[in-house]
mmCIF file of the N, C-alpha and C atoms, coordinates in Angstrom:
data_MODEL
# 
_entry.id   MODEL 
# 
loop_
_atom_site.group_PDB 
_atom_site.id 
_atom_site.type_symbol 
_atom_site.label_atom_id 
_atom_site.label_alt_id 
_atom_site.label_comp_id 
_atom_site.label_asym_id 
_atom_site.label_entity_id 
_atom_site.label_seq_id 
_atom_site.pdbx_PDB_ins_code 
_atom_site.Cartn_x 
_atom_site.Cartn_y 
_atom_site.Cartn_z 
_atom_site.occupancy 
_atom_site.B_iso_or_equiv 
_atom_site.pdbx_formal_charge 
_atom_site.auth_seq_id 
_atom_site.auth_comp_id 
_atom_site.auth_asym_id 
_atom_site.auth_atom_id 
_atom_site.pdbx_PDB_model_num 
ATOM 1   N N  . MET A 1 1  ? 84.245  83.719  50.343  1.00 0.00 ? 1  MET A N  1 
ATOM 2   C CA . MET A 1 1  ? 85.090  85.164  50.366  1.00 0.00 ? 1  MET A CA 1 
ATOM 3   C C  . MET A 1 1  ? 84.534  86.203  51.004  1.00 0.00 ? 1  MET A C  1 
ATOM 4   N N  . SER A 1 2  ? 83.198  85.877  51.607  1.00 0.00 ? 2  SER A N  1 
ATOM 5   C CA . SER A 1 2  ? 82.622  86.941  52.390  1.00 0.00 ? 2  SER A CA 1 
ATOM 6   C C  . SER A 1 2  ? 83.214  87.096  53.460  1.00 0.00 ? 2  SER A C  1 
ATOM 7   N N  . ASP A 1 3  ? 84.050  85.669  54.033  1.00 0.00 ? 3  ASP A N  1 
ATOM 8   C CA . ASP A 1 3  ? 84.352  85.805  55.383  1.00 0.00 ? 3  ASP A CA 1 
ATOM 9   C C  . ASP A 1 3  ? 85.705  86.537  55.639  1.00 0.00 ? 3  ASP A C  1 
ATOM 10  N N  . ALA A 1 4  ? 86.347  86.739  54.588  1.00 0.00 ? 4  ALA A N  1 
ATOM 11  C CA . ALA A 1 4  ? 87.653  87.557  54.784  1.00 0.00 ? 4  ALA A CA 1 
ATOM 12  C C  . ALA A 1 4  ? 87.521  89.276  55.287  1.00 0.00 ? 4  ALA A C  1 
ATOM 13  N N  . PRO A 1 5  ? 86.440  89.787  54.663  1.00 0.00 ? 5  PRO A N  1 
ATOM 14  C CA . PRO A 1 5  ? 86.410  91.340  55.130  1.00 0.00 ? 5  PRO A CA 1 
ATOM 15  C C  . PRO A 1 5  ? 85.881  91.007  56.720  1.00 0.00 ? 5  PRO A C  1 
ATOM 16  N N  . ALA A 1 6  ? 85.350  90.110  57.152  1.00 0.00 ? 6  ALA A N  1 
ATOM 17  C CA . ALA A 1 6  ? 84.833  90.057  58.583  1.00 0.00 ? 6  ALA A CA 1 
ATOM 18  C C  . ALA A 1 6  ? 86.170  89.591  59.327  1.00 0.00 ? 6  ALA A C  1 
ATOM 19  N N  . LYS A 1 7  ? 86.948  88.789  58.899  1.00 0.00 ? 7  LYS A N  1 
ATOM 20  C CA . LYS A 1 7  ? 88.058  88.241  59.258  1.00 0.00 ? 7  LYS A CA 1 
ATOM 21  C C  . LYS A 1 7  ? 89.341  89.502  59.624  1.00 0.00 ? 7  LYS A C  1 
ATOM 22  N N  . SER A 1 8  ? 89.167  90.247  58.532  1.00 0.00 ? 8  SER A N  1 
ATOM 23  C CA . SER A 1 8  ? 90.057  91.582  58.580  1.00 0.00 ? 8  SER A CA 1 
ATOM 24  C C  . SER A 1 8  ? 89.768  92.473  59.599  1.00 0.00 ? 8  SER A C  1 
ATOM 25  N N  . GLN A 1 9  ? 88.424  92.467  59.766  1.00 0.00 ? 9  GLN A N  1 
ATOM 26  C CA . GLN A 1 9  ? 88.016  93.707  60.550  1.00 0.00 ? 9  GLN A CA 1 
ATOM 27  C C  . GLN A 1 9  ? 88.289  93.147  62.068  1.00 0.00 ? 9  GLN A C  1 
ATOM 28  N N  . PHE A 1 10 ? 87.965  91.958  62.219  1.00 0.00 ? 10 PHE A N  1 
ATOM 29  C CA . PHE A 1 10 ? 88.181  91.303  63.624  1.00 0.00 ? 10 PHE A CA 1 
ATOM 30  C C  . PHE A 1 10 ? 89.782  91.518  63.820  1.00 0.00 ? 10 PHE A C  1 
ATOM 31  N N  . GLU A 1 11 ? 90.741  91.334  62.852  1.00 0.00 ? 11 GLU A N  1 
ATOM 32  C CA . GLU A 1 11 ? 92.113  91.324  63.094  1.00 0.00 ? 11 GLU A CA 1 
ATOM 33  C C  . GLU A 1 11 ? 92.519  92.922  63.389  1.00 0.00 ? 11 GLU A C  1 
ATOM 34  N N  . LEU A 1 12 ? 91.898  93.866  62.761  1.00 0.00 ? 12 LEU A N  1 
ATOM 35  C CA . LEU A 1 12 ? 91.943  95.095  63.037  1.00 0.00 ? 12 LEU A CA 1 
ATOM 36  C C  . LEU A 1 12 ? 91.503  95.401  64.613  1.00 0.00 ? 12 LEU A C  1 
ATOM 37  N N  . GLU A 1 13 ? 90.672  95.030  64.832  1.00 0.00 ? 13 GLU A N  1 
ATOM 38  C CA . GLU A 1 13 ? 89.849  95.116  66.188  1.00 0.00 ? 13 GLU A CA 1 
ATOM 39  C C  . GLU A 1 13 ? 90.618  94.693  67.030  1.00 0.00 ? 13 GLU A C  1 
ATOM 40  N N  . ILE A 1 14 ? 91.311  93.383  66.978  1.00 0.00 ? 14 ILE A N  1 
ATOM 41  C CA . ILE A 1 14 ? 92.046  93.111  67.843  1.00 0.00 ? 14 ILE A CA 1 
ATOM 42  C C  . ILE A 1 14 ? 93.570  93.960  67.934  1.00 0.00 ? 14 ILE A C  1 
ATOM 43  N N  . ARG A 1 15 ? 94.057  94.381  67.031  1.00 0.00 ? 15 ARG A N  1 
ATOM 44  C CA . ARG A 1 15 ? 95.401  95.098  66.929  1.00 0.00 ? 15 ARG A CA 1 
ATOM 45  C C  . ARG A 1 15 ? 94.990  96.539  67.781  1.00 0.00 ? 15 ARG A C  1 
ATOM 46  N N  . ARG A 1 16 ? 93.748  97.093  67.625  1.00 0.00 ? 16 ARG A N  1 
ATOM 47  C CA . ARG A 1 16 ? 93.518  98.301  68.197  1.00 0.00 ? 16 ARG A CA 1 
ATOM 48  C C  . ARG A 1 16 ? 93.213  98.038  69.810  1.00 0.00 ? 16 ARG A C  1 
ATOM 49  N N  . LEU A 1 17 ? 92.734  96.867  69.887  1.00 0.00 ? 17 LEU A N  1 
ATOM 50  C CA . LEU A 1 17 ? 92.545  96.603  71.423  1.00 0.00 ? 17 LEU A CA 1 
ATOM 51  C C  . LEU A 1 17 ? 94.050  96.300  72.320  1.00 0.00 ? 17 LEU A C  1 
ATOM 52  N N  . GLU A 1 18 ? 95.022  95.528  71.532  1.00 0.00 ? 18 GLU A N  1 
ATOM 53  C CA . GLU A 1 18 ? 96.277  95.569  71.986  1.00 0.00 ? 18 GLU A CA 1 
ATOM 54  C C  . GLU A 1 18 ? 96.855  96.773  71.905  1.00 0.00 ? 18 GLU A C  1 
ATOM 55  N N  . LYS A 1 19 ? 96.530  97.596  71.192  1.00 0.00 ? 19 LYS A N  1 
ATOM 56  C CA . LYS A 1 19 ? 97.525  99.019  71.272  1.00 0.00 ? 19 LYS A CA 1 
ATOM 57  C C  . LYS A 1 19 ? 97.007  99.694  72.209  1.00 0.00 ? 19 LYS A C  1 
ATOM 58  N N  . ARG A 1 20 ? 95.808  99.715  72.707  1.00 0.00 ? 20 ARG A N  1 
ATOM 59  C CA . ARG A 1 20 ? 94.979  100.112 73.691  1.00 0.00 ? 20 ARG A CA 1 
ATOM 60  C C  . ARG A 1 20 ? 95.597  99.828  75.010  1.00 0.00 ? 20 ARG A C  1 
ATOM 61  N N  . LEU A 1 21 ? 95.684  98.213  74.987  1.00 0.00 ? 21 LEU A N  1 
ATOM 62  C CA . LEU A 1 21 ? 96.032  97.538  76.305  1.00 0.00 ? 21 LEU A CA 1 
ATOM 63  C C  . LEU A 1 21 ? 97.645  97.983  76.503  1.00 0.00 ? 21 LEU A C  1 
ATOM 64  N N  . ASP A 1 22 ? 98.404  98.079  75.637  1.00 0.00 ? 22 ASP A N  1 
ATOM 65  C CA . ASP A 1 22 ? 99.762  98.559  75.748  1.00 0.00 ? 22 ASP A CA 1 
ATOM 66  C C  . ASP A 1 22 ? 99.635  100.109 76.392  1.00 0.00 ? 22 ASP A C  1 
ATOM 67  N N  . GLU A 1 23 ? 98.930  100.874 75.852  1.00 0.00 ? 23 GLU A N  1 
ATOM 68  C CA . GLU A 1 23 ? 98.800  102.298 76.336  1.00 0.00 ? 23 GLU A CA 1 
ATOM 69  C C  . GLU A 1 23 ? 98.426  102.440 77.868  1.00 0.00 ? 23 GLU A C  1 
ATOM 70  N N  . LEU A 1 24 ? 97.422  101.537 78.043  1.00 0.00 ? 24 LEU A N  1 
ATOM 71  C CA . LEU A 1 24 ? 96.958  101.340 79.622  1.00 0.00 ? 24 LEU A CA 1 
ATOM 72  C C  . LEU A 1 24 ? 97.766  101.001 80.614  1.00 0.00 ? 24 LEU A C  1 
ATOM 73  N N  . MET A 1 25 ? 98.768  99.888  80.215  1.00 0.00 ? 25 MET A N  1 
ATOM 74  C CA . MET A 1 25 ? 99.931  98.984  80.749  1.00 0.00 ? 25 MET A CA 1 
ATOM 75  C C  . MET A 1 25 ? 100.810 100.336 80.983  1.00 0.00 ? 25 MET A C  1 
ATOM 76  N N  . LEU A 1 26 ? 101.265 101.258 80.030  1.00 0.00 ? 26 LEU A N  1 
ATOM 77  C CA . LEU A 1 26 ? 102.256 102.184 80.190  1.00 0.00 ? 26 LEU A CA 1 
ATOM 78  C C  . LEU A 1 26 ? 101.803 103.176 81.215  1.00 0.00 ? 26 LEU A C  1 
ATOM 79  N N  . ALA A 1 27 ? 100.354 103.495 80.953  1.00 0.00 ? 27 ALA A N  1 
ATOM 80  C CA . ALA A 1 27 ? 99.937  104.496 81.897  1.00 0.00 ? 27 ALA A CA 1 
ATOM 81  C C  . ALA A 1 27 ? 100.088 104.080 83.411  1.00 0.00 ? 27 ALA A C  1 
ATOM 82  N N  . MET A 1 28 ? 99.415  102.870 83.431  1.00 0.00 ? 28 MET A N  1 
ATOM 83  C CA . MET A 1 28 ? 99.731  102.056 84.901  1.00 0.00 ? 28 MET A CA 1 
ATOM 84  C C  . MET A 1 28 ? 101.124 102.024 85.451  1.00 0.00 ? 28 MET A C  1 
ATOM 85  N N  . LYS A 1 29 ? 102.057 101.851 84.436  1.00 0.00 ? 29 LYS A N  1 
ATOM 86  C CA . LYS A 1 29 ? 103.579 101.904 85.120  1.00 0.00 ? 29 LYS A CA 1 
ATOM 87  C C  . LYS A 1 29 ? 103.810 103.300 85.613  1.00 0.00 ? 29 LYS A C  1 
ATOM 88  N N  . HIS A 1 30 ? 103.544 104.369 84.714  1.00 0.00 ? 30 HIS A N  1 
ATOM 89  C CA . HIS A 1 30 ? 103.900 105.710 85.159  1.00 0.00 ? 30 HIS A CA 1 
ATOM 90  C C  . HIS A 1 30 ? 103.037 106.209 86.344  1.00 0.00 ? 30 HIS A C  1 
ATOM 91  N N  . LEU A 1 31 ? 101.711 105.819 86.671  1.00 0.00 ? 31 LEU A N  1 
ATOM 92  C CA . LEU A 1 31 ? 101.197 106.105 87.757  1.00 0.00 ? 31 LEU A CA 1 
ATOM 93  C C  . LEU A 1 31 ? 101.711 105.260 88.983  1.00 0.00 ? 31 LEU A C  1 
ATOM 94  N N  . LYS A 1 32 ? 102.074 103.997 88.584  1.00 0.00 ? 32 LYS A N  1 
ATOM 95  C CA . LYS A 1 32 ? 102.970 103.389 89.974  1.00 0.00 ? 32 LYS A CA 1 
ATOM 96  C C  . LYS A 1 32 ? 104.196 104.160 90.251  1.00 0.00 ? 32 LYS A C  1 
ATOM 97  N N  . GLU A 1 33 ? 104.765 104.618 89.207  1.00 0.00 ? 33 GLU A N  1 
ATOM 98  C CA . GLU A 1 33 ? 106.030 105.465 89.757  1.00 0.00 ? 33 GLU A CA 1 
ATOM 99  C C  . GLU A 1 33 ? 105.827 106.598 90.294  1.00 0.00 ? 33 GLU A C  1 
ATOM 100 N N  . GLU A 1 34 ? 104.873 107.369 90.083  1.00 0.00 ? 34 GLU A N  1 
ATOM 101 C CA . GLU A 1 34 ? 104.231 108.447 90.447  1.00 0.00 ? 34 GLU A CA 1 
ATOM 102 C C  . GLU A 1 34 ? 103.818 108.441 92.058  1.00 0.00 ? 34 GLU A C  1 
ATOM 103 N N  . ASN A 1 35 ? 103.229 107.240 92.081  1.00 0.00 ? 35 ASN A N  1 
ATOM 104 C CA . ASN A 1 35 ? 102.590 106.898 93.455  1.00 0.00 ? 35 ASN A CA 1 
ATOM 105 C C  . ASN A 1 35 ? 103.865 106.720 94.637  1.00 0.00 ? 35 ASN A C  1 
ATOM 106 N N  . ARG A 1 36 ? 104.937 105.736 93.726  1.00 0.00 ? 36 ARG A N  1 
ATOM 107 C CA . ARG A 1 36 ? 106.049 105.400 94.664  1.00 0.00 ? 36 ARG A CA 1 
ATOM 108 C C  . ARG A 1 36 ? 106.805 106.671 95.086  1.00 0.00 ? 36 ARG A C  1 
ATOM 109 N N  . ALA A 1 37 ? 106.791 107.605 94.141  1.00 0.00 ? 37 ALA A N  1 
ATOM 110 C CA . ALA A 1 37 ? 107.501 108.892 94.392  1.00 0.00 ? 37 ALA A CA 1 
ATOM 111 C C  . ALA A 1 37 ? 106.979 109.963 95.549  1.00 0.00 ? 37 ALA A C  1 
ATOM 112 N N  . LEU A 1 38 ? 105.518 109.814 95.349  1.00 0.00 ? 38 LEU A N  1 
ATOM 113 C CA . LEU A 1 38 ? 104.654 110.752 96.161  1.00 0.00 ? 38 LEU A CA 1 
ATOM 114 C C  . LEU A 1 38 ? 104.595 110.238 97.750  1.00 0.00 ? 38 LEU A C  1 
ATOM 115 N N  . ARG A 1 39 ? 104.717 108.563 97.698  1.00 0.00 ? 39 ARG A N  1 
ATOM 116 C CA . ARG A 1 39 ? 104.763 108.146 99.153  1.00 0.00 ? 39 ARG A CA 1 
ATOM 117 C C  . ARG A 1 39 ? 106.302 108.222 99.578  1.00 0.00 ? 39 ARG A C  1 
ATOM 118 N N  . SER A 1 40 ? 107.404 108.310 99.032  1.00 0.00 ? 40 SER A N  1 
ATOM 119 C CA . SER A 1 40 ? 108.632 108.771 99.374  1.00 0.00 ? 40 SER A CA 1 
ATOM 120 C C  . SER A 1 40 ? 108.561 110.301 99.922  1.00 0.00 ? 40 SER A C  1 
ATOM 121 N N  . ARG A 1 41 ? 108.349 110.925 98.909  1.00 0.00 ? 41 ARG A N  1 
ATOM 122 C CA . ARG A 1 41 ? 107.994 112.373 99.536  1.00 0.00 ? 41 ARG A CA 1 
ATOM 123 C C  . ARG A 1 41 ? 107.294 112.719 100.591 1.00 0.00 ? 41 ARG A C  1 
ATOM 124 N N  . GLN A 1 42 ? 106.305 111.883 100.714 1.00 0.00 ? 42 GLN A N  1 
ATOM 125 C CA . GLN A 1 42 ? 105.269 112.337 101.948 1.00 0.00 ? 42 GLN A CA 1 
ATOM 126 C C  . GLN A 1 42 ? 106.018 111.539 103.159 1.00 0.00 ? 42 GLN A C  1 
ATOM 127 N N  . ASP A 1 43 ? 106.687 110.492 103.081 1.00 0.00 ? 43 ASP A N  1 
ATOM 128 C CA . ASP A 1 43 ? 107.759 109.964 104.180 1.00 0.00 ? 43 ASP A CA 1 
ATOM 129 C C  . ASP A 1 43 ? 108.679 111.079 104.631 1.00 0.00 ? 43 ASP A C  1 
ATOM 130 N N  . SER A 1 44 ? 109.332 111.612 103.690 1.00 0.00 ? 44 SER A N  1 
ATOM 131 C CA . SER A 1 44 ? 110.128 112.505 103.759 1.00 0.00 ? 44 SER A CA 1 
ATOM 132 C C  . SER A 1 44 ? 109.873 113.939 104.521 1.00 0.00 ? 44 SER A C  1 
ATOM 133 N N  . LEU A 1 45 ? 108.666 114.180 104.231 1.00 0.00 ? 45 LEU A N  1 
ATOM 134 C CA . LEU A 1 45 ? 107.734 115.365 104.712 1.00 0.00 ? 45 LEU A CA 1 
ATOM 135 C C  . LEU A 1 45 ? 107.548 115.099 106.339 1.00 0.00 ? 45 LEU A C  1 
ATOM 136 N N  . ASN A 1 46 ? 107.131 114.008 106.511 1.00 0.00 ? 46 ASN A N  1 
ATOM 137 C CA . ASN A 1 46 ? 106.549 113.504 107.758 1.00 0.00 ? 46 ASN A CA 1 
ATOM 138 C C  . ASN A 1 46 ? 107.867 113.495 108.709 1.00 0.00 ? 46 ASN A C  1 
ATOM 139 N N  . THR A 1 47 ? 108.808 113.145 108.157 1.00 0.00 ? 47 THR A N  1 
ATOM 140 C CA . THR A 1 47 ? 110.237 113.061 108.965 1.00 0.00 ? 47 THR A CA 1 
ATOM 141 C C  . THR A 1 47 ? 110.645 114.528 109.314 1.00 0.00 ? 47 THR A C  1 
ATOM 142 N N  . GLU A 1 48 ? 110.496 115.306 108.362 1.00 0.00 ? 48 GLU A N  1 
ATOM 143 C CA . GLU A 1 48 ? 110.916 116.742 108.510 1.00 0.00 ? 48 GLU A CA 1 
ATOM 144 C C  . GLU A 1 48 ? 110.101 117.580 109.343 1.00 0.00 ? 48 GLU A C  1 
ATOM 145 N N  . ARG A 1 49 ? 108.565 117.223 109.288 1.00 0.00 ? 49 ARG A N  1 
ATOM 146 C CA . ARG A 1 49 ? 107.734 117.885 110.270 1.00 0.00 ? 49 ARG A CA 1 
ATOM 147 C C  . ARG A 1 49 ? 108.078 117.270 111.823 1.00 0.00 ? 49 ARG A C  1 
ATOM 148 N N  . SER A 1 50 ? 108.123 116.037 111.861 1.00 0.00 ? 50 SER A N  1 
ATOM 149 C CA . SER A 1 50 ? 108.485 115.557 113.287 1.00 0.00 ? 50 SER A CA 1 
ATOM 150 C C  . SER A 1 50 ? 109.668 116.200 113.919 1.00 0.00 ? 50 SER A C  1 
ATOM 151 N N  . GLN A 1 51 ? 111.015 116.254 112.915 1.00 0.00 ? 51 GLN A N  1 
ATOM 152 C CA . GLN A 1 51 ? 112.038 117.090 113.524 1.00 0.00 ? 51 GLN A CA 1 
ATOM 153 C C  . GLN A 1 51 ? 111.610 118.580 113.663 1.00 0.00 ? 51 GLN A C  1 
ATOM 154 N N  . LEU A 1 52 ? 111.230 119.205 113.077 1.00 0.00 ? 52 LEU A N  1 
ATOM 155 C CA . LEU A 1 52 ? 110.630 120.582 113.379 1.00 0.00 ? 52 LEU A CA 1 
ATOM 156 C C  . LEU A 1 52 ? 109.677 120.781 114.580 1.00 0.00 ? 52 LEU A C  1 
ATOM 157 N N  . LEU A 1 53 ? 108.721 119.693 114.750 1.00 0.00 ? 53 LEU A N  1 
ATOM 158 C CA . LEU A 1 53 ? 107.956 119.986 116.068 1.00 0.00 ? 53 LEU A CA 1 
ATOM 159 C C  . LEU A 1 53 ? 108.892 119.812 117.262 1.00 0.00 ? 53 LEU A C  1 
ATOM 160 N N  . GLN A 1 54 ? 110.043 118.847 116.993 1.00 0.00 ? 54 GLN A N  1 
ATOM 161 C CA . GLN A 1 54 ? 111.019 118.521 118.325 1.00 0.00 ? 54 GLN A CA 1 
ATOM 162 C C  . GLN A 1 54 ? 111.682 119.830 118.177 1.00 0.00 ? 54 GLN A C  1 
ATOM 163 N N  . LYS A 1 55 ? 112.103 120.263 117.296 1.00 0.00 ? 55 LYS A N  1 
ATOM 164 C CA . LYS A 1 55 ? 112.996 121.708 117.498 1.00 0.00 ? 55 LYS A CA 1 
ATOM 165 C C  . LYS A 1 55 ? 112.241 122.845 118.205 1.00 0.00 ? 55 LYS A C  1 
ATOM 166 N N  . ASN A 1 56 ? 110.855 122.945 117.724 1.00 0.00 ? 56 ASN A N  1 
ATOM 167 C CA . ASN A 1 56 ? 109.968 123.763 118.270 1.00 0.00 ? 56 ASN A CA 1 
ATOM 168 C C  . ASN A 1 56 ? 109.846 123.629 119.763 1.00 0.00 ? 56 ASN A C  1 
ATOM 169 N N  . GLU A 1 57 ? 109.521 122.288 120.278 1.00 0.00 ? 57 GLU A N  1 
ATOM 170 C CA . GLU A 1 57 ? 109.452 122.176 121.615 1.00 0.00 ? 57 GLU A CA 1 
ATOM 171 C C  . GLU A 1 57 ? 110.685 122.536 122.320 1.00 0.00 ? 57 GLU A C  1 
ATOM 172 N N  . GLN A 1 58 ? 111.991 122.249 121.864 1.00 0.00 ? 58 GLN A N  1 
ATOM 173 C CA . GLN A 1 58 ? 113.143 122.535 122.516 1.00 0.00 ? 58 GLN A CA 1 
ATOM 174 C C  . GLN A 1 58 ? 113.366 124.046 122.646 1.00 0.00 ? 58 GLN A C  1 
ATOM 175 N N  . VAL A 1 59 ? 112.896 124.926 121.605 1.00 0.00 ? 59 VAL A N  1 
ATOM 176 C CA . VAL A 1 59 ? 112.869 126.306 121.687 1.00 0.00 ? 59 VAL A CA 1 
ATOM 177 C C  . VAL A 1 59 ? 112.029 126.798 122.552 1.00 0.00 ? 59 VAL A C  1 
ATOM 178 N N  . ARG A 1 60 ? 110.815 126.142 122.588 1.00 0.00 ? 60 ARG A N  1 
ATOM 179 C CA . ARG A 1 60 ? 109.806 126.724 123.639 1.00 0.00 ? 60 ARG A CA 1 
ATOM 180 C C  . ARG A 1 60 ? 110.201 126.447 124.987 1.00 0.00 ? 60 ARG A C  1 
ATOM 181 N N  . THR A 1 61 ? 110.937 125.337 125.269 1.00 0.00 ? 61 THR A N  1 
ATOM 182 C CA . THR A 1 61 ? 111.362 125.096 126.619 1.00 0.00 ? 61 THR A CA 1 
ATOM 183 C C  . THR A 1 61 ? 112.415 126.179 127.114 1.00 0.00 ? 61 THR A C  1 
ATOM 184 N N  . ARG A 1 62 ? 113.489 126.496 126.136 1.00 0.00 ? 62 ARG A N  1 
ATOM 185 C CA . ARG A 1 62 ? 114.549 127.323 126.186 1.00 0.00 ? 62 ARG A CA 1 
ATOM 186 C C  . ARG A 1 62 ? 114.041 128.734 126.542 1.00 0.00 ? 62 ARG A C  1 
ATOM 187 N N  . VAL A 1 63 ? 113.052 129.278 125.777 1.00 0.00 ? 63 VAL A N  1 
ATOM 188 C CA . VAL A 1 63 ? 112.484 130.480 125.878 1.00 0.00 ? 63 VAL A CA 1 
ATOM 189 C C  . VAL A 1 63 ? 111.814 130.433 127.080 1.00 0.00 ? 63 VAL A C  1 
ATOM 190 N N  . GLU A 1 64 ? 110.894 129.429 127.725 1.00 0.00 ? 64 GLU A N  1 
ATOM 191 C CA . GLU A 1 64 ? 110.292 129.575 129.007 1.00 0.00 ? 64 GLU A CA 1 
ATOM 192 C C  . GLU A 1 64 ? 111.187 129.655 130.086 1.00 0.00 ? 64 GLU A C  1 
ATOM 193 N N  . ALA A 1 65 ? 112.311 128.977 129.801 1.00 0.00 ? 65 ALA A N  1 
ATOM 194 C CA . ALA A 1 65 ? 113.513 128.936 131.061 1.00 0.00 ? 65 ALA A CA 1 
ATOM 195 C C  . ALA A 1 65 ? 114.003 130.404 130.877 1.00 0.00 ? 65 ALA A C  1 
ATOM 196 N N  . MET A 1 66 ? 114.484 131.130 129.844 1.00 0.00 ? 66 MET A N  1 
ATOM 197 C CA . MET A 1 66 ? 114.898 132.329 129.911 1.00 0.00 ? 66 MET A CA 1 
ATOM 198 C C  . MET A 1 66 ? 113.712 133.257 130.468 1.00 0.00 ? 66 MET A C  1 
ATOM 199 N N  . ILE A 1 67 ? 112.756 133.407 130.210 1.00 0.00 ? 67 ILE A N  1 
ATOM 200 C CA . ILE A 1 67 ? 111.720 134.192 130.784 1.00 0.00 ? 67 ILE A CA 1 
ATOM 201 C C  . ILE A 1 67 ? 111.557 133.764 132.307 1.00 0.00 ? 67 ILE A C  1 
ATOM 202 N N  . GLY A 1 68 ? 111.686 132.627 132.595 1.00 0.00 ? 68 GLY A N  1 
ATOM 203 C CA . GLY A 1 68 ? 111.736 132.437 134.242 1.00 0.00 ? 68 GLY A CA 1 
ATOM 204 C C  . GLY A 1 68 ? 112.917 133.152 134.690 1.00 0.00 ? 68 GLY A C  1 
ATOM 205 N N  . ARG A 1 69 ? 114.159 133.101 134.099 1.00 0.00 ? 69 ARG A N  1 
ATOM 206 C CA . ARG A 1 69 ? 115.401 133.544 134.762 1.00 0.00 ? 69 ARG A CA 1 
ATOM 207 C C  . ARG A 1 69 ? 115.245 135.189 134.743 1.00 0.00 ? 69 ARG A C  1 
ATOM 208 N N  . LEU A 1 70 ? 114.647 135.628 133.717 1.00 0.00 ? 70 LEU A N  1 
ATOM 209 C CA . LEU A 1 70 ? 114.392 136.937 133.744 1.00 0.00 ? 70 LEU A CA 1 
ATOM 210 C C  . LEU A 1 70 ? 113.533 137.567 134.742 1.00 0.00 ? 70 LEU A C  1 
ATOM 211 N N  . LYS A 1 71 ? 112.627 136.825 134.941 1.00 0.00 ? 71 LYS A N  1 
ATOM 212 C CA . LYS A 1 71 ? 111.549 136.976 136.110 1.00 0.00 ? 71 LYS A CA 1 
ATOM 213 C C  . LYS A 1 71 ? 112.242 137.140 137.284 1.00 0.00 ? 71 LYS A C  1 
ATOM 214 N N  . ALA A 1 72 ? 113.083 135.914 137.520 1.00 0.00 ? 72 ALA A N  1 
ATOM 215 C CA . ALA A 1 72 ? 113.649 135.674 138.871 1.00 0.00 ? 72 ALA A CA 1 
ATOM 216 C C  . ALA A 1 72 ? 114.642 137.006 139.185 1.00 0.00 ? 72 ALA A C  1 
ATOM 217 N N  . MET A 1 73 ? 115.527 137.517 138.175 1.00 0.00 ? 73 MET A N  1 
ATOM 218 C CA . MET A 1 73 ? 116.357 138.641 138.237 1.00 0.00 ? 73 MET A CA 1 
ATOM 219 C C  . MET A 1 73 ? 115.651 139.836 138.477 1.00 0.00 ? 73 MET A C  1 
ATOM 220 N N  . GLU A 1 74 ? 114.363 139.795 137.832 1.00 0.00 ? 74 GLU A N  1 
ATOM 221 C CA . GLU A 1 74 ? 113.677 141.343 138.188 1.00 0.00 ? 74 GLU A CA 1 
ATOM 222 C C  . GLU A 1 74 ? 113.154 141.185 139.526 1.00 0.00 ? 74 GLU A C  1 
ATOM 223 N N  . HIS A 1 75 ? 112.868 140.123 140.302 1.00 0.00 ? 75 HIS A N  1 
ATOM 224 C CA . HIS A 1 75 ? 112.444 140.075 141.633 1.00 0.00 ? 75 HIS A CA 1 
ATOM 225 C C  . HIS A 1 75 ? 113.688 140.235 142.430 1.00 0.00 ? 75 HIS A C  1 
ATOM 226 N N  . GLY A 1 76 ? 114.751 139.715 141.964 1.00 0.00 ? 76 GLY A N  1 
ATOM 227 C CA . GLY A 1 76 ? 115.991 139.986 142.845 1.00 0.00 ? 76 GLY A CA 1 
ATOM 228 C C  . GLY A 1 76 ? 116.633 140.830 143.139 1.00 0.00 ? 76 GLY A C  1 
ATOM 229 N N  . THR A 1 77 ? 116.428 141.933 142.148 1.00 0.00 ? 77 THR A N  1 
ATOM 230 C CA . THR A 1 77 ? 116.960 143.140 142.420 1.00 0.00 ? 77 THR A CA 1 
ATOM 231 C C  . THR A 1 77 ? 116.137 144.123 143.022 1.00 0.00 ? 77 THR A C  1 
# 
């Protein structure tokens, strides 16, 4: 009968470990989802950044062209 308390303690420890394992698996699932969402957001921001850089370059080119035309008009009059 002295074996029963040890067995009961062992079963309690197993249940505690199972519960902890379930908690860790749930945390891992949440972290994977968060990581997926963050990667998606990063991709979106990189695309947006690329588009903004392209627009910035277009605007810079147009402004430089306008400045050139203004200088030509200034020298032409």
